[in-house]
N, C-alpha and C positions, 0 to 999 in steps of 0.2 A: 673525289676530285672536283673542284671548282672549276667551271668553265670561264675562260679567258677570252675577252672580246677583243678581236684585232681588226682595227678599222680598215676599210676597204681602200683608202685612199692614202695609205701610209707610204707607199713607196713611189708616189707620183711626184713629178718636179713641182718646184714652187710657183704658184699662181701671181700674176699682177693684174689685177682686175679680172678681165676674162680670158687673158693669154697666159700660157705657160712661159717660164723664164727662157726656154731655147727659142720660142717664137718671137720674143721681144729683143733678143740679142741683135739680130741684123738691122732692125729699125733704130735701136740706139746707138749702134755702131755707126750707122749711116748718118744719123743726126750728128754725133760727135765729130765726124770726118767732115760733114758738112760746114759746121761751124768752123772748123779748122781752115777750110780751103774756101771759105765764102760762097759755098753752093749748098745751102741747107736744103733747100725744096727738093733739088735734084737727088741729093744723097739719101734723103729720108724716103722719097717715093721709091728709089732703088731698093732700099733696105725693106721696104713694105712688099715690093715685087718678090724679092729673095725669101722673105718671110712666107708669103703666100705659097710658093713652089715647095719650100721645105715642109710645111704643113701637109701638102698633098703627097709628097713623098714618104713623110713620117706615118701618115695614116695607111698607105698601101703596103708597108712594110713591118715586121715584128719589131719589138723593142730591142734595142742595141744593135741594130742592123748597119749603121753608119761605123759604129767602133770596129765590128768585125770587118767591114769593109775596108777602114783604114788600116787595120792590121794586117789584112791581107795584101795590100799593096806597100807594105813595109814602114808604116808609121807605128811602130810599137810605142806603147805609152807605158810599159812596164819593164824593168829589167831584172826581173825575178828569174830564178833559176828553172822555175816550172814552166814558163812560156819560151817556147822554141823561136827561133829565128824564122821570121815570116817569109824569107828568101829561100829556105830550104823546102822544096817541094816533094823530095823523096827521101825518107828516112831509112837507112841501112842500119839493122842491129848490130 
């Protein structure tokens, strides 16, 4: 059998210069909102602060933690039959 090389960064989020896409999103949303309400500096700085705290939160928790947390509080992103209703905390067979 021939060995297959699997890249180590195949499942990482896309990068924009030095930042990942999920870190850039609050800054870009703040910039867009700031342009619409004529408060570009304030909204962009707010986006940078949110991005900073999000990066710290993401580094301290495992991958997919926010999706699991959102699912636990009832924000289900999938309507498949294999995913249970998150509000049901006790299952009776």
